[in-house]
C-alpha positions as CSV (number, residue, x, y, z in Angstrom):
1,F,12.0,-17.7,-8.6
2,F,9.8,-18.4,-5.7
3,F,6.7,-20.4,-6.5
4,S,3.9,-20.5,-8.7
5,I,0.1,-21.0,-8.3
6,R,-2.9,-21.2,-10.5
7,K,-3.9,-18.4,-12.9
8,R,-0.2,-18.1,-13.6
9,L,0.4,-15.9,-10.5
10,L,4.1,-15.9,-10.0
11,L,5.6,-14.5,-6.8
12,F,9.3,-13.6,-7.6
13,V,11.3,-13.4,-4.2
14,V,14.3,-11.3,-5.3
15,A,17.5,-10.9,-3.6
16,S,17.4,-7.3,-3.4
17,I,14.6,-4.6,-3.6
18,E,16.6,-3.1,-6.6
19,K,14.7,-5.6,-8.7
20,C,11.3,-4.0,-8.1
21,L,12.1,-0.2,-8.0
22,D,9.9,0.8,-11.0
23,F,7.1,0.8,-8.5
24,F,8.6,3.7,-6.5
25,L,8.8,7.4,-7.4
26,H,12.3,8.0,-8.9
27,Q,13.1,4.3,-7.9
28,T,13.4,5.4,-4.2
29,P,11.8,3.0,-1.8
30,P,10.8,4.4,1.7
31,N,13.4,4.2,4.6
32,I,12.1,2.3,7.6
33,P,14.7,2.2,10.4
34,G,15.8,-1.3,11.3
35,I,14.0,-3.0,8.5
36,L,14.8,-1.2,5.0
37,E,17.6,1.5,5.0
38,K,19.2,3.0,1.9
39,R,17.5,0.3,-0.3
40,E,19.0,-2.4,1.8
41,I,17.0,-5.0,3.8
42,Q,18.5,-5.3,7.2
43,D,17.3,-8.8,7.9
44,Q,17.2,-10.6,4.8
45,N,16.1,-13.9,6.4
46,R,13.1,-12.3,7.7
47,Y,12.0,-9.6,5.2
48,K,11.5,-10.8,1.6
49,P,10.8,-8.5,-1.4
50,I,8.3,-10.0,-3.9
51,C,7.7,-8.7,-7.4
52,Q,4.2,-9.5,-7.6
53,T,3.5,-11.1,-11.2
54,L,0.4,-12.3,-13.1
55,N,0.4,-13.6,-16.6
56,D,4.0,-12.4,-17.0
57,K,3.1,-8.9,-16.0
58,R,4.7,-7.3,-13.0
59,T,2.0,-5.5,-11.2
60,F,3.4,-4.2,-7.8
61,M,5.9,-4.8,-5.2
62,T,5.7,-6.3,-1.5
63,L,8.0,-6.5,1.3
64,Y,6.8,-9.6,3.2
65,D,7.6,-10.3,6.8
66,T,8.0,-14.2,7.0
67,L,8.0,-14.1,10.9
68,N,4.7,-12.3,11.3
69,K,3.2,-13.9,8.0
70,I,2.0,-10.5,6.8
71,P,3.3,-7.9,4.3
72,L,4.9,-4.9,5.7
73,F,4.1,-2.7,2.9
74,S,3.0,-2.9,-0.9
75,A,4.1,-0.4,-3.3
76,A,2.7,0.3,-6.6
77,K,2.3,2.9,-9.6
78,Y,-1.2,4.1,-10.1
79,R,-2.3,4.7,-13.7
80,R,-5.9,4.8,-13.7
81,D,-9.2,3.0,-12.5
82,G,-9.4,-0.3,-14.4
83,G,-13.1,-1.1,-14.0
84,K,-15.1,-3.3,-11.6
85,R,-13.5,-5.7,-8.9
86,P,-12.9,-9.0,-10.5
87,M,-14.5,-12.2,-9.5
88,T,-11.4,-14.3,-8.7
89,D,-10.0,-16.9,-6.1
90,W,-7.7,-16.0,-3.5
91,K,-4.2,-17.1,-4.3
92,I,-2.8,-19.5,-1.5
93,E,0.7,-19.5,-0.5
94,P,2.8,-21.6,2.1
95,Q,3.3,-18.5,4.4
96,A,-0.3,-17.9,5.3
97,C,-3.3,-20.1,4.8
98,D,-6.9,-19.1,3.5
99,Q,-8.2,-21.2,6.4
100,D,-6.7,-18.8,8.9
101,Y,-9.3,-16.2,7.7
102,R,-12.4,-18.5,7.3
103,N,-15.1,-18.6,10.0
104,N,-13.9,-15.3,11.5
105,Q,-16.3,-12.8,11.8
106,S,-14.1,-10.0,13.3
107,F,-11.4,-9.8,10.7
108,D,-11.4,-9.5,7.0
109,R,-8.7,-10.5,4.3
110,G,-7.6,-6.8,4.1
111,H,-5.7,-5.8,1.1
112,L,-2.7,-3.5,1.4
113,F,-2.6,-2.6,-2.2
114,P,-6.3,-2.5,-3.1
115,S,-7.8,-4.1,-6.0
116,S,-9.7,-0.9,-6.8
117,Y,-6.3,0.8,-7.6
118,G,-5.6,-1.6,-10.4
119,S,-5.2,-0.1,-14.0
120,D,-6.8,-3.3,-15.5
121,Q,-8.1,-6.8,-14.7
122,I,-4.8,-8.2,-14.5
123,E,-3.4,-5.8,-12.0
124,K,-6.7,-6.1,-10.0
125,M,-6.5,-10.0,-10.0
126,S,-2.9,-9.8,-8.8
127,T,-3.9,-8.0,-5.4
128,F,-5.8,-11.2,-4.4
129,T,-2.7,-13.0,-2.8
130,L,-2.3,-13.6,0.7
131,T,1.2,-12.0,0.6
132,N,-0.9,-8.7,0.0
133,I,-3.2,-9.3,2.9
134,V,-3.3,-8.5,6.6
135,P,-6.0,-9.3,9.3
136,Q,-8.1,-6.3,9.1
137,Q,-10.9,-5.5,11.6
138,H,-14.2,-5.8,9.6
139,K,-15.7,-2.3,10.6
140,F,-12.3,-0.6,10.0
141,N,-11.7,-2.2,6.7
142,T,-15.4,-1.5,5.2
143,G,-15.6,1.8,7.0
144,R,-13.2,4.5,7.4
145,W,-10.4,2.6,5.6
146,N,-12.5,2.1,2.7
147,R,-13.7,5.7,2.5
148,M,-10.0,6.9,2.6
149,E,-9.1,4.6,-0.2
150,S,-12.1,5.8,-2.4
151,C,-11.1,9.5,-1.5
152,V,-7.4,8.9,-2.5
153,K,-8.3,7.2,-5.8
154,C,-10.4,10.3,-6.6
155,V,-7.5,12.6,-6.0
156,L,-5.2,10.5,-8.2
157,N,-7.7,10.5,-11.0
158,K,-8.4,14.1,-10.8
159,F,-5.1,15.8,-9.9
160,C,-2.2,13.2,-10.6
161,I,-1.9,13.8,-14.4
162,N,1.6,14.4,-15.7
163,N,3.0,16.5,-18.4
164,N,2.2,13.6,-20.8
165,E,-1.4,13.9,-19.9
166,E,-1.3,10.5,-18.2
167,I,-2.6,9.6,-14.8
168,E,0.4,8.8,-12.8
169,G,0.9,8.3,-9.0
170,F,2.9,6.4,-6.7
171,V,1.4,4.7,-3.5
172,V,2.7,2.8,-0.6
173,I,0.3,1.0,1.8
174,G,1.8,-0.5,4.9
175,A,1.1,-2.2,8.3
176,L,2.5,-1.9,11.6
177,P,2.8,-5.4,13.4
178,S,1.5,-5.8,17.0
179,N,1.7,-8.4,19.7
180,S,-1.7,-10.1,18.8
181,S,-2.2,-12.8,16.2
182,L,-4.9,-14.6,14.4
183,N,-5.1,-18.4,15.3
184,N,-1.6,-18.0,16.9
185,R,-0.2,-17.8,13.4
186,I,-0.7,-14.5,11.6
187,N,0.0,-11.1,13.2
188,I,-2.9,-8.6,13.5
189,P,-1.4,-5.2,12.8
190,S,-2.2,-2.4,15.2
191,M,-2.3,0.3,12.5
192,L,-2.5,0.6,8.8
193,W,-0.9,3.5,6.8
194,S,-1.1,4.9,3.3
195,A,0.9,7.4,1.4
196,F,0.9,8.8,-2.1
197,C,2.9,11.2,-4.2
198,C,2.5,12.4,-7.9
199,F,3.2,15.4,-10.0
200,S,0.2,17.5,-11.1
201,S,0.4,19.2,-14.3
202,S,-2.7,21.2,-13.6
203,Q,-1.3,22.4,-10.3
204,K,2.3,22.5,-11.5
205,K,3.4,21.0,-8.2
206,W,4.2,17.8,-6.5
207,L,1.2,16.6,-4.4
208,A,1.5,14.3,-1.5
209,S,-0.4,13.0,1.7
210,A,-0.5,10.2,4.2
211,H,-3.3,8.6,6.2
212,W,-3.2,5.9,8.9
213,G,-5.6,4.4,11.3
214,E,-5.8,2.0,14.2
215,N,-7.0,-1.6,13.2
216,V,-9.8,-1.5,15.7
217,A,-13.7,-1.4,15.3
218,E,-14.4,1.9,17.0
219,G,-13.0,5.1,15.8
220,P,-13.5,8.3,13.9
221,E,-15.7,8.2,11.0
222,Y,-13.1,9.6,8.7
223,L,-9.3,9.5,8.9
224,Q,-7.4,12.7,8.9
225,T,-5.1,13.5,6.3
226,Q,-1.5,13.9,7.3
227,K,1.9,15.2,5.8
228,L,4.4,12.4,4.9
229,T,6.8,13.9,7.5
230,E,4.2,12.8,10.3
231,L,4.6,8.9,9.5
232,H,6.1,8.2,12.9
233,F,6.2,4.4,13.2
234,F,8.8,1.8,14.2
235,N,10.1,4.2,16.9
236,N,11.4,6.6,14.1
237,P,9.9,8.5,11.0
238,I,9.3,6.6,8.0
239,E,11.3,8.6,5.3
240,M,9.3,8.7,2.2
241,W,10.2,10.0,-1.3
242,A,9.8,13.5,-0.7
243,N,12.1,13.4,2.4
244,K,14.9,11.7,0.4
245,L,14.4,13.3,-2.8
246,K,14.4,16.9,-1.4
247,L,11.1,17.7,-3.5
248,K,9.2,20.9,-2.8
249,V,5.9,19.1,-2.0
250,T,2.4,20.5,-1.8
251,F,0.4,18.9,1.1
252,F,-3.0,17.8,-0.3
253,M,-5.8,17.9,2.0
254,A,-9.3,16.5,0.8
255,Y,-12.5,16.5,2.6
256,Y,-13.5,13.1,1.5
257,R,-16.8,13.0,3.0
258,F,-17.9,15.0,-0.1
259,F,-15.2,14.0,-2.5
260,K,-15.2,17.3,-4.1
261,I,-13.7,19.8,-1.9
262,Y,-9.8,20.2,-1.9
263,Y,-7.2,22.6,-0.7
264,F,-3.4,22.8,-0.7
265,M,-0.9,23.9,1.6
266,E,2.8,24.7,0.9
267,F,5.6,23.5,2.8
268,D,9.2,22.7,2.3
269,L,10.9,19.5,3.5
């Protein structure tokens, strides 16, 4: 047990990521060289796995960087759109203080696992914790990153329907630390990345895509969709589910300017 705060939000820091594997496809977390390898956290004093929990419900998993005071990634199972964004207070933790984000017009409290992906109000409210937040440049957060999140959610709702006729997809959203900080305390990521994978009964295929973008004000209006194998951060590729599980995955491409035009590309990993 880690600590508890109001609204019965409990952050369970666990000894091993094995305690939170239900939020990963086939219980397989990403492989991040030097940080998370073969389900083992390489520096357990620095990186802490958190099973995010609200009202006794485990909602998603976060790997938290205690040195940089930001989450390295958050992972969750997407089930459906649970309605509107809730009106809720930010949950304050000892690692990062809400005061660090106040009176700052350049950087938002940017979600990794977005509230809009929560399947109900409990899941949505649980995302408003500073252990799921990074300093995100305002125009990037409200512009092309927001458009990407909306597009991916549209894809999940439309195509990620399993053989039980249930919406089910697995998402991992992460941040790449930089040498810059907010108030000399909280690392400002140089880049954010997002990936999803799901089985589509309508397409009879596994679908997957990745997106990433620089955490800066100026940039392209839309983020380009990429293959999971192109996630090259931390000096080496991030090994995602398809790579490790040897799935035959269909690269999912979406023109999210229109939200209605999609195409698929076959490739073997």
